[in-house]
C-alpha positions, 0 to 999 in steps of 0.5 A: 338157311346155310349149312354152317348155321345148322346145329345138326351139321358136322363137317368131316375132319378129314382134310381131303374130304371136309364135306358136311353131314347131317347127324342126330343132334340128340346129345350123341356125338357120333357122325358118319360122313355122307361123302367118305364114310368116316365115322367121327366125334362131332366135338373133337373130330377124332375117329369114333370108337365104342370106347370114345369118351369125348367131353366138350371143351370147357365141360364141367366134371360131373359131381360125384354123390352116392345115389339113393336106391330109387335114383339108382333104379331110375338111372339103371332103367335109363341107362338100359334104354340109352344103351339100346338106342346107342347100339342101334345108332352104332349099328346104323353107322357101321352099316352106312360105313360098309355101304360106302366102302362097298359102293367105292369098291364097285366104282373101282372095278 
């Protein structure tokens, strides 16, 4: 199967790189380029940051409603789990980027 057909492959948006990278297709939009270490949003190609809030093109705005107490507790528990997973993924991305930078620095010497 070609890389272009895979849903878990994102192409680096840097014009001088453009290499494919496999990412976790779990709804989390961050990808780290395996070739150059650039950390980017798979939807818009922008530099990834902790505060990045990209929405897929054509995404419908979420409906706003007042949650009941049970829904609020469930949401808070899910958010806590999601935050832990997000923090682990971001830490892994930072470690991968630092590894790429270190390897690049070793090649220069």
